N, C-alpha and C positions, 0 to 999 in steps of 0.2 A: 633933388629927387625932381622931373616929369608929371603939373599937373594938368589932368585935361578942363574941358571947360569946367568939367561935371565934381569940380576938383580931387576925380581919381589918379593915382603915381599910375602914370599909362612901367614907366620901367615893371611897378613890379610888378604889375598883370602881363601887362607882357613873361617876362620872367615863368608866372604863373601859370599861364599859357601854353609855353616851349616845355617848362617844367611836364605839364600832363599830359605834352602831347609826347614826352619821351618815354614819357610813366606807360602810356596805350604801349605803345610800339614793344618796349619791351616786354610786355603785355602773350600780345599778339604772338613775338620769337616765341616767346616758354610755349603759347595756348597751338605752332603750328612743328616744330620741336615734339612735345609731348602725343601728338595726331590729339586734338583735340575737333582743332579744326583740322579742312587739306588744306590744298593752298588753294585749291577752287576758291572754297566760304570763303577765303583771308579774299581774295581777289575781292570774294560779291562784295567782303563789308568795307574790302577803298573805292570801290564801285558806288556802293550808295550812301560813304562821308562823303564826296565825291559828291558824286550831285548836288548835297546839304549845301553843303560850302562851297558850292562852284568854281569848285579846283579837277587838278588832275589828280586820279587816283596812279600810283603806283603800285607796280607787278611785285606779286611774292615768287 
């Protein structure tokens, strides 16, 4: 177990973040396939998230 200065299990937290990211990715793919969101809307969501977290948006 890798514990940080706050006593948190960083490996478990990292695994949870990866799980949640994969879950969101699958949900977005299903929404795109079902026509719930358009490709333009998906790109808008990606851009908004990228701005919030300081990363580069992925293209849908």
